[in-house]
DOKETOR-808173 format. One line per 3 residues: their letters; for each residue z, x, y negated of N, C-alpha, C, CB. Coordinates in pm, 1 decimal. Glycine has a CB too. Layout:
<sites>
a = Z/X/Y/Z/X/Y/Z/X/Y/Z/X/Y ~ ...
</sites>
This chain:
<sites>
min = 13555.8/5490.9/-9384.2/13664.3/5519.6/-9425.3/13786.7/5447.1/-9306.8/13662.2/5470.7/-9579.0 ~ 13863.2/5525.3/-9225.8/13926.4/5455.0/-9150.1/14087.5/5521.8/-9150.6/13845.9/5450.2/-9016.2 ~ 14186.7/5473.0/-9120.3/14337.6/5471.5/-9120.4/14399.8/5599.3/-9198.6/14390.3/5470.4/-8965.3
dki = 14382.2/5727.4/-9133.5/14463.0/5825.7/-9262.0/14352.4/5884.9/-9325.1/14577.1/5962.0/-9209.6 ~ 14200.0/5868.7/-9337.3/14123.9/5913.9/-9403.0/14113.8/5828.8/-9551.1/14014.5/5923.8/-9319.8 ~ 14190.5/5714.0/-9587.1/14195.6/5613.4/-9661.7/14277.2/5664.3/-9782.3/14247.1/5496.9/-9589.5
ran = 14219.2/5703.1/-9913.7/14296.8/5746.8/-10058.3/14258.4/5659.9/-10127.1/14270.9/5882.2/-10132.7 ~ 14369.9/5567.4/-10102.1/14396.1/5436.8/-10213.8/14521.7/5375.0/-10204.7/14295.9/5312.8/-10196.1 ~ 14602.4/5365.4/-10310.7/14723.8/5326.7/-10338.5/14745.1/5172.6/-10267.0/14740.2/5333.9/-10497.3
elr = 14666.8/5127.4/-10293.6/14648.0/4971.3/-10276.0/14531.0/4924.6/-10215.4/14650.3/4902.5/-10400.0 ~ 14573.9/4802.7/-10092.7/14427.0/4730.2/-10025.6/14446.2/4614.2/-10014.2/14373.7/4769.1/-9886.1 ~ 14326.3/4553.8/-10026.9/14297.4/4399.1/-10033.3/14272.3/4375.8/-9879.1/14154.7/4350.7/-10139.0
lvg = 14372.1/4333.7/-9800.5/14352.8/4322.9/-9658.9/14280.5/4171.5/-9626.0/14503.7/4342.7/-9583.7 ~ 14163.0/4169.2/-9527.0/14106.5/4041.1/-9520.7/14102.2/4028.7/-9357.0/13954.9/4028.8/-9604.7 ~ 14063.1/3913.6/-9322.4/14064.6/3905.1/-9182.1/14144.5/3760.4/-9099.8/14136.6/4043.1/-9144.3
dni = 14156.2/3762.2/-8992.3/14210.8/3648.0/-8923.8/14369.4/3684.6/-8905.4/14129.3/3620.9/-8777.7 ~ 14410.6/3816.6/-8889.7/14488.5/3838.8/-8845.8/14597.1/3901.5/-8944.8/14445.2/3890.3/-8752.8 ~ 14579.0/3841.8/-9075.3/14678.1/3875.3/-9217.9/14724.2/3789.8/-9233.7/14635.3/3911.4/-9348.7
eig = 14869.5/3800.7/-9260.9/14915.6/3647.2/-9313.7/14933.7/3689.6/-9478.6/15092.6/3575.8/-9226.9 ~ 14868.1/3609.5/-9537.1/14844.2/3622.8/-9702.6/14990.0/3579.9/-9744.1/14707.1/3507.1/-9779.6 ~ 15084.3/3651.4/-9830.5/15167.1/3584.8/-9892.1/15157.8/3593.7/-10037.7/15278.7/3615.8/-9847.6
peq = 15281.5/3603.2/-10115.3/15249.9/3598.3/-10256.4/15146.7/3668.3/-10331.5/15347.5/3628.6/-10311.8 ~ 15134.3/3804.6/-10296.9/15060.9/3880.0/-10354.6/14916.5/3864.9/-10302.6/15115.1/4001.9/-10345.5 ~ 14888.4/3756.2/-10254.5/14713.0/3740.4/-10226.3/14613.1/3839.6/-10160.0/14644.9/3729.0/-10356.8
gvf = 14695.3/3903.2/-10043.6/14651.0/4006.9/-9987.1/14631.4/4141.5/-10003.8/14581.9/3982.2/-9969.0 ~ 14673.6/4174.2/-10100.0/14697.0/4293.2/-10158.6/14818.4/4396.9/-10146.9/14688.2/4261.8/-10268.3 ~ 14798.6/4480.0/-10048.8/14933.9/4555.5/-10003.5/14898.9/4697.1/-10025.3/14982.8/4529.8/-9839.0
sla = 15044.9/4776.0/-10015.8/15058.5/4922.3/-9995.4/14953.9/5003.8/-9935.6/15164.0/4944.3/-9920.6 ~ 14911.5/5105.5/-9933.6/14843.1/5167.6/-9818.9/14919.8/5175.0/-9683.7/14806.6/5303.8/-9857.5 ~ 15054.2/5252.2/-9737.6/15172.5/5251.8/-9598.6/15176.9/5135.6/-9504.1/15331.2/5252.7/-9650.9
kaq = 15216.9/5007.6/-9624.1/15239.2/4879.7/-9547.2/15097.3/4820.4/-9450.4/15283.1/4762.8/-9669.3 ~ 15010.2/4871.3/-9511.7/14863.7/4830.7/-9432.7/14839.8/4908.6/-9330.4/14733.4/4841.9/-9515.3 ~ 14870.9/5021.5/-9331.0/14860.7/5103.7/-9223.3/14959.9/5079.8/-9088.4/14880.9/5233.7/-9281.2
qma = 15080.9/5047.1/-9136.8/15219.9/4995.2/-9053.7/15132.8/4866.6/-8976.2/15384.8/4930.4/-9178.8 ~ 15089.8/4810.3/-9039.1/15046.4/4651.7/-8983.0/14925.0/4684.4/-8882.4/14983.8/4529.6/-9126.1 ~ 14873.5/4765.0/-8917.5/14733.3/4813.0/-8833.6/14808.5/4854.0/-8692.7/14632.3/4969.8/-8916.6
kdq = 14919.4/4958.9/-8727.1/14962.7/5023.1/-8620.8/15054.2/4959.0/-8510.6/15018.7/5123.1/-8670.3 ~ 15094.8/4840.8/-8583.3/15201.4/4728.9/-8508.4/15125.0/4653.3/-8417.3/15276.7/4616.3/-8611.8 ~ 14940.6/4630.7/-8457.6/14903.2/4535.5/-8366.2/14788.4/4653.2/-8284.7/14836.2/4374.4/-8447.7
eld = 14797.5/4763.0/-8269.5/14754.7/4858.1/-8225.2/14608.0/4863.3/-8221.3/14810.6/4872.4/-8122.3 ~ 14561.7/4846.9/-8375.8/14431.4/4845.6/-8402.4/14380.2/4954.2/-8548.8/14403.0/4683.0/-8421.2 ~ 14302.9/4974.8/-8598.5/14226.1/5006.8/-8696.1/14218.4/4977.1/-8827.6/14145.2/4986.5/-8665.6
lvv = 14259.2/5048.5/-8927.1/14277.7/5020.6/-9060.5/14131.2/5036.9/-9105.7/14387.5/5114.7/-9134.0 ~ 14027.8/4975.1/-9155.4/13918.7/4991.7/-9188.4/13867.1/4954.2/-9321.2/13864.6/4947.0/-9106.6 ~ 13811.6/5046.1/-9416.6/13809.4/5028.2/-9535.5/13640.5/4923.6/-9519.2/13825.3/5191.8/-9628.2
isd = 13609.9/4812.8/-9594.2/13482.2/4749.0/-9585.9/13415.2/4775.3/-9697.0/13485.9/4612.4/-9565.6 ~ 13501.1/4775.7/-9837.8/13399.0/4780.6/-9937.9/13514.6/4857.0/-10033.2/13320.4/4617.9/-9992.1 ~ 13443.5/4972.3/-10074.7/13461.9/5067.3/-10149.1/13471.3/5043.5/-10307.0/13369.5/5147.0/-10113.7
kae = 13378.7/4921.1/-10325.6/13339.9/4930.2/-10457.4/13429.3/4811.4/-10528.8/13174.6/4914.8/-10471.5 ~ 13503.3/4712.1/-10474.8/13569.6/4645.5/-10536.2/13728.1/4708.2/-10554.9/13551.3/4524.2/-10475.2 ~ 13773.2/4685.9/-10646.0/13953.5/4727.5/-10741.3/14013.4/4609.1/-10681.8/13972.2/4719.4/-10966.7
pfv = 14118.8/4633.2/-10596.9/14149.3/4748.5/-10504.9/14067.0/4755.0/-10379.1/14292.0/4744.0/-10464.3 ~ 14034.0/4851.0/-10305.9/13928.4/4852.5/-10194.0/13962.4/4746.7/-10078.4/13920.1/5003.8/-10128.2 ~ 13840.6/4668.0/-10022.9/13879.5/4569.1/-9933.9/13888.1/4604.3/-9795.9/13799.2/4467.2/-9945.0
ari = 13980.4/4590.7/-9741.7/13987.6/4662.5/-9596.6/14008.5/4517.1/-9491.3/14147.3/4795.0/-9586.0 ~ 13996.9/4586.8/-9354.3/14053.0/4486.9/-9237.9/14103.0/4551.9/-9115.5/13942.6/4389.0/-9187.5 ~ 14182.6/4493.2/-9076.1/14246.2/4545.7/-8944.3/14151.1/4509.7/-8820.6/14399.2/4476.1/-8920.5
ldy = 14080.5/4593.3/-8765.2/14022.3/4595.6/-8632.4/14011.5/4684.3/-8543.4/13927.6/4570.9/-8635.1 ~ 13936.8/4645.5/-8450.4/13896.8/4761.4/-8365.3/13810.7/4856.1/-8405.8/13846.4/4723.8/-8259.0 ~ 13787.9/4964.4/-8405.8/13680.4/5047.5/-8477.6/13570.7/5079.1/-8375.0/13741.5/5187.9/-8540.6
kkf = 13577.0/5092.8/-8270.9/13489.5/5131.3/-8149.4/13453.0/5007.9/-8123.9/13552.7/5207.0/-8023.0 ~ 13499.5/4897.8/-8118.4/13441.0/4750.9/-8096.4/13345.6/4717.6/-8212.2/13562.8/4633.8/-8091.6 ~ 13400.5/4751.7/-8351.5/13292.7/4702.3/-8467.1/13174.9/4774.7/-8465.8/13343.4/4715.2/-8612.8
lye = 13195.1/4917.5/-8438.3/13062.5/5009.5/-8424.3/12981.6/4953.5/-8338.6/13081.5/5151.7/-8376.0 ~ 13046.0/4896.9/-8188.9/12949.6/4852.8/-8127.2/12864.7/4743.7/-8120.6/12978.3/4859.9/-8056.3 ~ 12937.1/4632.5/-8209.8/12887.1/4514.7/-8244.9/12786.2/4527.8/-8367.6/13000.1/4425.5/-8271.6
qkk = 12790.8/4641.4/-8437.0/12712.4/4683.1/-8553.3/12594.1/4735.7/-8509.9/12778.1/4778.5/-8638.1 ~ 12620.3/4837.0/-8405.6/12458.4/4868.5/-8330.5/12386.0/4741.8/-8268.9/12472.4/4981.4/-8188.3 ~ 12445.7/4664.5/-8191.3/12441.3/4545.6/-8134.3/12338.0/4445.8/-8187.4/12564.7/4496.3/-8142.2
ktk = 12366.0/4428.0/-8334.8/12315.4/4366.4/-8428.0/12183.5/4428.7/-8479.7/12410.4/4354.1/-8518.7 ~ 12191.7/4539.4/-8508.9/12065.2/4628.2/-8585.3/11980.1/4622.4/-8457.5/12102.9/4813.8/-8649.6 ~ 12031.9/4662.1/-8354.6/11908.7/4644.1/-8283.7/11845.5/4548.1/-8223.1/11906.2/4703.1/-8214.1
elk = 11921.2/4401.7/-8241.4/11869.2/4244.1/-8212.4/11767.7/4264.9/-8333.1/12002.0/4089.6/-8230.2 ~ 11809.0/4300.4/-8448.6/11707.4/4268.5/-8585.8/11585.0/4319.6/-8560.0/11752.0/4335.9/-8730.7 ~ 11610.2/4436.8/-8508.5/11468.3/4533.9/-8483.4/11392.5/4487.9/-8393.2/11486.4/4677.4/-8437.1
akq = 11433.7/4437.4/-8271.8/11349.8/4348.6/-8136.5/11283.0/4261.9/-8188.1/11433.4/4267.2/-8024.0 ~ 11395.8/4164.3/-8333.2/11329.2/4037.5/-8387.7/11167.7/4067.6/-8499.1/11470.5/3957.2/-8489.4 ~ 11153.8/4225.4/-8530.2/11100.3/4227.9/-8606.2/10932.5/4198.6/-8563.9/11148.3/4332.7/-8660.7
vkv = 10840.8/4188.7/-8639.7/10719.8/4155.2/-8617.1/10621.6/4341.9/-8659.2/10687.7/3992.6/-8732.4 ~ 10546.0/4384.8/-8544.2/10521.3/4517.6/-8575.8/10371.5/4465.1/-8627.2/10538.8/4641.4/-8442.5 ~ 10310.9/4526.7/-8726.2/10189.0/4519.0/-8753.3/10131.0/4617.4/-8719.3/10165.3/4494.9/-8859.6
vvk = 10006.3/4581.3/-8634.2/9914.8/4692.9/-8568.7/9784.0/4645.7/-8687.2/9874.4/4668.8/-8357.1 ~ 9712.9/4763.5/-8735.5/9579.1/4780.3/-8792.4/9481.3/4897.4/-8746.7/9599.2/4794.5/-8931.3 ~ 9419.5/4828.1/-8682.8/9277.0/4877.9/-8616.3/9169.7/4897.2/-8729.5/9213.7/4760.2/-8502.1
eir = 9084.6/5011.4/-8707.8/8981.9/5047.0/-8785.0/8844.3/5040.7/-8717.7/9009.0/5172.7/-8833.1 ~ 8765.8/4962.4/-8827.5/8635.2/4988.5/-8771.5/8554.1/5054.6/-8884.3/8566.1/4855.4/-8716.7 ~ 8474.7/5162.7/-8790.3/8359.9/5240.9/-8913.9/8208.4/5226.2/-8895.1/8374.7/5414.8/-8915.4
fgp = 8161.1/5171.0/-9017.8/8027.4/5142.3/-9016.3/7958.8/5251.8/-9094.7/8000.8/5005.1/-9069.8 ~ 7838.3/5276.2/-9056.4/7731.7/5357.8/-9174.3/7638.5/5217.0/-9256.9/7585.6/5493.2/-9064.9 ~ 7602.2/5283.5/-9361.1/7546.3/5172.9/-9442.7/7399.4/5127.7/-9394.2/7541.2/5220.1/-9595.3
qtd = 7347.6/5203.2/-9293.8/7233.3/5172.6/-9221.1/7269.1/5168.6/-9059.8/7122.0/5279.9/-9258.1 ~ 7369.0/5096.2/-9039.8/7397.6/5070.7/-8887.2/7327.7/5007.1/-8832.3/7499.9/5019.2/-8851.3 ~ 7292.4/5000.0/-8723.1/7179.1/4918.6/-8645.8/7206.2/4808.4/-8610.3/7132.8/4967.6/-8535.6
dhd = 7108.8/4690.4/-8533.8/7189.0/4589.8/-8526.8/7278.4/4580.0/-8387.3/7104.7/4476.4/-8550.4 ~ 7228.5/4687.8/-8269.2/7280.4/4678.7/-8130.4/7420.7/4741.5/-8178.1/7185.7/4767.5/-7999.4 ~ 7464.4/4852.7/-8285.2/7563.0/4896.2/-8309.2/7690.3/4803.8/-8336.7/7530.2/4968.9/-8393.4
ydf = 7614.2/4742.5/-8437.5/7689.0/4599.6/-8518.5/7730.0/4550.1/-8451.4/7630.2/4496.7/-8588.2 ~ 7646.0/4501.1/-8309.7/7677.5/4386.3/-8263.8/7811.3/4433.2/-8159.1/7540.5/4312.3/-8196.2 ~ 7817.3/4544.5/-8112.4/7906.3/4628.4/-8036.0/8022.0/4621.7/-8127.8/7852.4/4778.9/-8003.0
kkk = 8030.2/4700.1/-8241.0/8150.9/4680.0/-8285.1/8180.9/4530.8/-8339.4/8171.3/4779.8/-8382.2 ~ 8115.6/4463.1/-8375.6/8175.7/4316.2/-8407.3/8230.8/4285.1/-8294.2/8077.6/4199.7/-8450.1 ~ 8182.0/4275.3/-8172.8/8254.8/4247.3/-8025.6/8399.1/4289.0/-8047.3/8186.1/4341.9/-7889.1
hae = 8426.3/4418.4/-8079.3/8546.2/4485.5/-8083.8/8632.1/4475.3/-8163.7/8536.3/4582.8/-8083.9 ~ 8595.9/4425.9/-8305.9/8662.8/4355.7/-8386.1/8735.4/4218.8/-8374.6/8592.9/4351.5/-8461.7 ~ 8626.8/4153.8/-8302.1/8678.4/3994.9/-8267.6/8799.7/4005.8/-8160.8/8541.0/3891.2/-8190.0
kfl = 8805.5/4128.6/-8078.8/8891.6/4139.7/-7950.5/9003.8/4150.0/-8061.7/8865.0/4280.0/-7819.5 ~ 9029.8/4252.0/-8135.4/9128.4/4331.7/-8222.9/9195.3/4203.9/-8293.7/9050.1/4452.7/-8338.8 ~ 9147.9/4087.2/-8311.1/9165.5/3987.3/-8439.4/9254.0/3888.4/-8327.5/8988.5/3906.5/-8531.4
eeg = 9179.3/3891.9/-8238.3/9235.8/3780.1/-8158.1/9349.9/3816.1/-8042.5/9114.2/3712.3/-8088.7 ~ 9395.6/3945.1/-8050.9/9499.1/4004.3/-7998.5/9625.8/4013.2/-8104.0/9450.2/4135.4/-7950.2 ~ 9582.2/3948.4/-8227.5/9694.5/3964.3/-8326.3/9677.8/4082.3/-8433.5/9825.4/3989.3/-8245.6
akl = 9580.6/4171.8/-8427.8/9590.5/4267.8/-8495.8/9518.0/4284.4/-8624.2/9570.1/4349.4/-8423.5 ~ 9579.0/4327.4/-8731.1/9487.1/4325.6/-8862.7/9396.6/4426.0/-8827.3/9560.4/4358.7/-9011.2 ~ 9286.4/4397.1/-8926.6/9174.4/4486.6/-8913.0/9094.4/4522.9/-9045.3/9082.1/4425.1/-8815.8
kty = 9102.1/4680.1/-9028.3/9033.8/4749.8/-9161.7/8887.0/4754.1/-9138.6/9087.1/4910.3/-9192.1 ~ 8806.0/4705.4/-9168.0/8650.7/4766.4/-9172.0/8601.1/4844.2/-9273.2/8555.1/4668.4/-9172.4 ~ 8527.6/4955.2/-9252.7/8494.6/5026.1/-9385.0/8352.8/5084.1/-9360.0/8607.6/5149.1/-9426.4
vff = 8266.7/5090.2/-9446.9/8106.9/5184.2/-9445.2/8126.3/5306.1/-9509.9/7969.0/5111.7/-9533.3 ~ 8126.4/5411.1/-9427.5/8151.5/5510.1/-9510.3/8013.5/5574.1/-9542.7/8252.4/5602.9/-9450.9 ~ 8034.1/5618.6/-9665.5/7880.7/5682.7/-9747.8/7859.5/5824.8/-9725.3/7881.6/5672.7/-9925.6
kgr = 7794.0/5883.8/-9664.1/7806.2/6022.0/-9677.0/7669.9/6099.3/-9752.6/7831.8/6074.4/-9528.2 ~ 7732.3/6175.0/-9804.2/7624.2/6279.8/-9906.7/7576.1/6146.9/-10025.6/7436.8/6365.1/-9787.5 ~ 7418.8/6157.1/-10021.5/7370.0/6065.2/-10099.6/7351.1/5930.5/-10067.1/7273.7/6103.6/-10133.3
siv = 7388.6/5870.5/-9924.0/7390.0/5733.4/-9893.6/7474.1/5626.5/-9997.5/7447.4/5729.1/-9753.7 ~ 7534.9/5706.4/-10084.4/7611.8/5633.8/-10203.7/7527.8/5523.6/-10270.7/7652.6/5740.6/-10320.1 ~ 7409.1/5548.9/-10251.4/7303.9/5454.8/-10330.4/7289.7/5327.8/-10241.5/7144.7/5531.1/-10353.3
fkd = 7340.9/5318.4/-10124.1/7287.0/5201.7/-10058.0/7442.1/5138.2/-10052.0/7192.9/5231.2/-9898.1 ~ 7506.2/5147.5/-10141.6/7653.8/5059.8/-10164.5/7613.3/4907.5/-10128.1/7720.5/5066.4/-10348.9 ~ 7517.0/4872.8/-10181.7/7499.9/4698.3/-10161.8/7452.3/4721.8/-10017.2/7366.2/4595.4/-10279.3
qge = 7348.8/4766.2/-9973.8/7395.2/4752.0/-9823.4/7517.1/4748.5/-9755.2/7353.1/4834.2/-9765.8 ~ 7586.3/4836.2/-9765.2/7733.4/4819.4/-9725.6/7800.3/4693.9/-9751.6/7812.4/4915.5/-9790.2 ~ 7829.5/4670.7/-9863.6/7876.9/4540.4/-9882.6/7833.5/4401.2/-9840.8/7880.2/4534.9/-9987.4
ill = 7675.0/4409.6/-9781.7/7621.2/4271.8/-9740.4/7664.1/4315.0/-9585.8/7433.1/4228.9/-9779.5 ~ 7658.4/4440.1/-9565.6/7719.4/4423.3/-9385.6/7866.8/4397.0/-9349.5/7698.4/4569.6/-9298.0 ~ 7958.5/4473.9/-9484.1/8063.7/4360.2/-9445.7/8111.8/4252.6/-9484.4/8147.2/4388.3/-9437.2
lrl = 8005.2/4177.4/-9563.0/8028.5/4069.0/-9595.9/7978.7/3976.2/-9462.4/7966.5/4049.0/-9730.9 ~ 7879.7/4026.3/-9387.0/7801.8/3924.2/-9309.3/7909.6/3968.6/-9174.8/7599.0/3952.1/-9293.9 ~ 7977.1/4068.4/-9158.8/8080.9/4081.3/-9038.0/8206.6/3970.3/-9091.9/8145.9/4269.8/-9016.8
aqe = 8220.0/3944.6/-9213.0/8353.8/3845.6/-9254.0/8307.2/3694.2/-9203.0/8389.6/3842.5/-9449.8 ~ 8183.6/3689.1/-9232.1/8151.7/3532.2/-9206.9/8107.9/3535.6/-9067.3/8029.3/3460.8/-9308.8 ~ 8072.9/3632.8/-8981.1/8054.3/3602.1/-8835.9/8182.8/3575.2/-8749.5/7981.4/3717.4/-8774.3
leh = 8278.7/3649.3/-8835.4/8442.4/3685.0/-8764.4/8535.0/3544.9/-8812.9/8533.2/3865.8/-8850.8 ~ 8477.7/3476.4/-8897.3/8557.0/3365.6/-8966.3/8613.3/3282.2/-8864.5/8472.3/3278.0/-9062.9 ~ 8602.3/3255.4/-8725.7/8638.1/3172.3/-8659.0/8781.4/3218.7/-8590.1/8529.5/3141.4/-8579.3
vgk = 8815.4/3374.6/-8628.1/8936.9/3444.4/-8533.2/9011.8/3475.5/-8662.6/8895.6/3600.4/-8417.7 ~ 8953.1/3488.3/-8789.3/8992.5/3588.7/-8893.4/8995.1/3540.3/-8994.2/8925.1/3693.6/-8910.5 ~ 9079.0/3589.1/-9109.9/9044.6/3571.2/-9229.5/9050.7/3667.1/-9342.5/9100.4/3482.3/-9255.0
vds = 8967.2/3698.0/-9459.1/8949.9/3805.9/-9519.5/9058.9/3809.5/-9609.4/8825.8/3817.8/-9574.1 ~ 9153.4/3941.5/-9606.4/9240.8/3929.6/-9720.0/9199.8/4012.4/-9846.9/9376.2/3969.7/-9676.6 ~ 9111.7/4110.0/-9818.3/9043.6/4187.2/-9927.3/8926.7/4195.3/-9925.0/9074.4/4301.8/-9941.0
lpk = 8843.7/4135.2/-10011.9/8675.1/4157.5/-10039.3/8653.9/4316.8/-10035.5/8616.8/4091.2/-10210.9 ~ 8487.1/4345.7/-9988.3/8501.5/4471.0/-10010.9/8466.2/4528.7/-10112.5/8462.2/4524.3/-9938.1 ~ 8551.5/4678.6/-10125.6/8546.9/4741.8/-10232.6/8546.6/4859.6/-10269.8/8604.4/4713.1/-10276.3
leg = 8464.9/4951.9/-10354.8/8440.0/5073.9/-10310.1/8569.9/5184.0/-10367.4/8286.1/5109.2/-10362.1 ~ 8622.7/5247.5/-10262.4/8700.4/5359.4/-10290.4/8666.5/5480.5/-10274.5/8793.0/5355.7/-10238.0 ~ 8612.0/5548.6/-10350.6/8603.0/5700.5/-10313.0/8412.9/5689.9/-10226.7/8779.5/5755.5/-10169.4
krm = 8432.6/5739.7/-10141.5/8278.0/5721.5/-10043.9/8330.2/5642.9/-9952.0/8196.9/5866.0/-9961.8 ~ 8406.4/5545.4/-9924.3/8443.0/5424.2/-9868.5/8437.2/5292.9/-9941.5/8561.2/5440.0/-9829.5 ~ 8349.2/5187.3/-9863.3/8361.3/5030.4/-9889.8/8490.2/4979.4/-9779.8/8190.0/4941.2/-9850.2
imm = 8561.7/4909.1/-9840.3/8677.5/4891.8/-9761.3/8719.0/4719.4/-9751.3/8799.4/4987.5/-9833.9 ~ 8699.4/4658.0/-9648.4/8757.3/4536.1/-9637.7/8880.3/4494.8/-9529.5/8649.4/4460.3/-9616.7 ~ 8953.2/4418.7/-9567.7/9066.3/4387.1/-9447.8/9051.9/4261.5/-9417.0/9220.5/4406.7/-9481.7
msp = 9100.1/4230.1/-9327.0/9114.3/4125.6/-9266.9/9203.2/4101.0/-9184.7/9032.9/4103.9/-9225.1 ~ 9254.5/3970.6/-9147.4/9373.6/3938.5/-9056.2/9363.2/3850.3/-8944.5/9473.0/3885.0/-9127.9 ~ 9441.0/3797.7/-8878.1/9396.4/3731.4/-8749.4/9468.8/3580.8/-8826.9/9474.8/3809.2/-8567.2
kkp = 9355.2/3459.6/-8790.4/9405.0/3313.9/-8858.2/9523.0/3275.5/-8758.8/9269.9/3176.3/-8861.4 ~ 9562.5/3314.2/-8645.4/9712.4/3262.1/-8563.5/9706.4/3395.1/-8491.0/9715.3/3094.4/-8441.7 ~ 9884.3/3403.5/-8498.2/9924.8/3514.4/-8423.3/9949.0/3525.2/-8283.7/10020.2/3549.3/-8469.5
ak = 9890.0/3637.4/-8247.8/9865.5/3657.1/-8074.4/10000.0/3617.1/-8022.5/9825.1/3833.2/-8013.6 ~ 9993.5/3579.8/-7879.5/10146.1/3493.1/-7816.6/10160.6/3661.7/-7757.4/10133.3/3305.4/-7655.7
</sites>
């Protein structure tokens, strides 16, 4: 709410450009609007939860610009977590296993999380112990680049294990 859109009888003004008198920063709406007009700035409600509303006299366009700038800065500082997936079968061949292990190692070195799973098709669910051995073997061979977040567990037709890198990528 800014300027003429404010619907309150009294406002508590805060900020640098306010002389606080005996009324402790509480002004009538008309007086607050007049003060803003005298300084050629906008009257902006900061908090409508308080009683009376908390307002500030400032340049609204500049305020919006700074808010956008702050949110953009915070967004840029966020770390984006990338999750890469590698799928095995319960009877994956050694050559295929080595090929996929090499890719998994590369993903972990790049700083991505790794979701490895063994997919059981049809009746191959009877080989779930082989799937678990395969995932644990992978975890053991990749312990120099990553650590296991969750041990292999069966979810439907998939046995899933999560790994994350030991140190984040640069």
